[in-house]
TORZABA-930763 format. One record per residue (C-alpha): chain; x, y, z; residue in one letter; residue number from 0. Coordinates in Angstrom, 1 decimal, always signed. Each point is the difference from the previous one (the first is absolute). Layout:
ch,x,y,z,aa,i
A,X,Y,Z,a,NUM
...
***
This chain:
ch,x,y,z,aa,i
A,+42.2,-35.0,+12.4,m,0
A,-2.1,-1.3,-2.0,y,1
A,-2.5,-1.4,+2.7,e,2
A,-0.4,+3.8,+0.9,k,3
A,-1.1,+1.1,-3.4,i,4
A,-2.5,-2.9,-0.4,l,5
A,-1.1,+0.6,+4.1,d,6
A,-0.7,+3.4,-1.4,f,7
A,-1.9,-1.2,-3.1,i,8
A,-2.1,-2.3,+1.5,n,9
A,-0.8,+2.3,+3.1,f,10
A,+1.3,-3.2,+2.4,g,11
A,+2.8,-2.4,+0.6,p,12
A,+1.4,-2.3,-3.0,a,13
A,-1.9,-3.4,-0.1,g,14
A,-3.3,+0.9,+1.9,a,15
A,-2.7,-1.6,-2.0,s,16
A,-2.8,+1.8,-1.7,d,17
A,-2.4,-2.7,+1.1,a,18
A,+0.6,+1.1,+3.8,q,19
A,-0.3,+3.6,-0.9,g,20
A,-3.8,-0.6,-1.8,a,21
A,-1.1,-2.1,+3.7,a,22
A,+1.2,+2.5,+2.1,e,23
A,-2.1,+2.9,-2.4,q,24
A,-3.1,-2.3,+0.2,a,25
A,+0.4,-0.5,+3.4,q,26
A,+0.1,+3.9,+0.1,a,27
A,-2.9,+1.3,-2.0,a,28
A,-2.6,-2.4,+0.4,p,29
A,-2.5,+2.6,-1.8,g,30
A,+0.8,-0.8,-3.5,g,31
A,+1.5,+2.9,-0.6,g,32
A,-3.3,+2.2,-1.2,f,33
A,+0.7,+2.5,+2.2,g,34
A,+3.2,+1.4,-2.0,g,35
A,-2.7,+0.2,-2.8,l,36
A,-2.9,+1.8,+2.0,i,37
A,+2.4,+2.6,+0.7,f,38
A,+1.2,+0.4,-3.1,l,39
A,-2.8,+0.2,-1.4,l,40
A,-1.4,+2.7,+2.6,v,41
A,+3.4,+2.2,-0.8,v,42
A,-1.4,-0.4,-3.8,l,43
A,-3.6,+1.6,+0.6,v,44
A,+1.7,+2.3,+2.1,l,45
A,+2.5,+1.3,-2.7,m,46
A,-2.8,+0.1,-2.7,w,47
A,-2.5,+2.0,+2.7,v,48
A,+3.4,+2.8,+0.5,m,49
A,+1.3,+0.0,-3.4,l,50
A,-2.6,-0.6,-2.7,f,51
A,-2.9,+1.2,+1.5,l,52
A,+1.0,+3.9,+0.5,p,53
A,+1.3,-0.1,-3.4,q,54
A,-2.9,-1.2,-1.7,r,55
A,-2.5,+2.2,+1.9,r,56
A,+2.9,+3.3,-1.6,q,57
A,-0.6,-1.3,-3.0,e,58
A,-3.2,+0.4,-0.1,k,59
A,-0.3,+3.4,+1.6,k,60
A,+2.3,+1.3,-3.0,h,61
A,-2.2,-1.5,-2.7,k,62
A,-2.8,+1.3,+1.8,e,63
A,+1.5,+3.2,-0.4,m,64
A,+1.0,-0.2,-3.4,i,65
A,-3.5,-0.7,-1.1,s,66
A,-1.2,+3.0,+2.1,s,67
A,+2.2,+2.6,-1.8,l,68
A,-2.0,+2.7,-2.2,k,69
A,+1.3,+3.0,-2.0,k,70
A,+1.0,+2.9,+2.0,g,71
A,+0.9,-2.3,+3.2,d,72
A,+3.5,+1.5,+1.1,k,73
A,+2.3,-3.4,+0.3,i,74
A,+3.9,-0.9,+1.2,v,75
A,+1.7,-2.6,-1.7,t,76
A,+2.6,-2.6,+1.1,s,77
A,+2.2,+2.1,-1.2,a,78
A,-0.6,+3.5,+2.2,g,79
A,-1.4,+1.7,-3.3,i,80
A,-3.1,+1.7,+1.2,i,81
A,-2.6,+1.0,-2.7,g,82
A,-3.5,+0.4,-0.9,k,83
A,-2.0,-2.7,-2.3,i,84
A,-0.5,+1.6,-3.2,v,85
A,-1.2,-3.3,-2.3,s,86
A,-0.8,-3.7,+0.9,i,87
A,+0.3,-2.9,-2.2,s,88
A,+0.4,-3.6,+0.0,n,89
A,+3.3,-0.6,+1.9,d,90
A,+2.0,+3.8,-0.2,t,91
A,-1.3,+3.1,+2.2,i,92
A,+1.2,+3.7,-1.4,r,93
A,+0.7,+2.3,+2.6,i,94
A,+1.0,+3.8,+0.2,a,95
A,+2.8,+0.5,+1.9,t,96
A,+0.8,+3.8,-0.9,g,97
A,-1.7,+2.8,-2.0,d,98
A,+0.5,-2.2,-2.9,r,99
A,+1.5,-3.0,+0.5,t,100
A,-1.9,-3.3,-0.6,e,101
A,+1.4,-3.3,+1.1,i,102
A,-1.6,-3.6,-1.1,d,103
A,+0.8,-2.5,+2.9,i,104
A,-1.5,-3.4,+0.5,t,105
A,-2.9,-0.5,+2.5,k,106
A,+1.9,-2.0,+2.0,n,107
A,+2.5,+2.8,+0.8,a,108
A,-2.6,+2.1,+1.8,v,109
A,+1.3,-0.4,+3.5,a,110
A,-3.1,+1.9,+1.8,g,111
A,-2.8,+2.6,-0.8,i,112
A,+0.4,+3.8,+2.2,l,113
A,-2.8,+1.2,+1.1,s,114
A,-0.1,+3.5,-0.7,p,115
A,-1.3,+2.2,+3.5,k,116
A,-3.1,+1.6,-0.7,p,117
A,+0.0,+3.5,-0.4,s,118
A,-2.4,+2.3,+1.5,a,119
A,-2.3,+0.2,-3.3,e,120
A,+0.1,-3.5,+0.4,d,121
A,-1.4,-0.1,+3.3,k,122
A,-2.0,+2.4,-0.7,l,123
A,-1.8,-2.3,-2.7,t,124
A,-0.4,-2.9,+2.1,e,125
A,-1.5,+2.0,+3.1,a,126
A,-2.6,+1.1,-2.8,e,127
A,-0.8,-3.6,-0.7,e,128
A,-0.2,-0.7,+3.7,g,129
A,-0.4,+1.1,+2.9,n,130
A,-0.9,+3.9,+0.4,p,131
A,+1.6,+0.3,+3.2,d,132
A,+3.7,-1.1,-1.3,e,133
A,-0.7,+2.9,-2.7,k,134
A,-0.4,+2.4,+2.8,q,135
A,+3.5,-1.3,+1.3,d,136
A,+1.9,+0.3,-3.5,v,137
A,-1.2,+3.3,-0.6,e,138
A,+1.3,+1.3,+2.9,k,139
A,+3.4,-1.5,-0.3,k,140
A,+0.1,+2.0,-3.0,k,141
***
């Protein structure tokens, strides 16, 4: 029974010499084992590309979005609260969520900017600044 346990632990029959096993391994792998190291490096590079680079891109995009916030923008927070920006300070933003309800939130809590759909009047003012054909199209839609 004791021999079977030793065989299991040593991955071979009891009494087999380690020198004999080392000689067999040296003959089986003449390359020196650098193939395993290269494989490990390739796996680490792939992990870096697949996990960390997209996260950094997303963080950069979020910082740009936060820096572009201005008074009057309609935003949604990470908690799902929708409001319009009333004032902006260094670290906080005050948003109006209802008729008389204002909430102070941190800038990092902003999940996105909701772009309002332009009304017909907005399209008309844009058309006046741009192409006269666009102005006629907007007036026909009214």
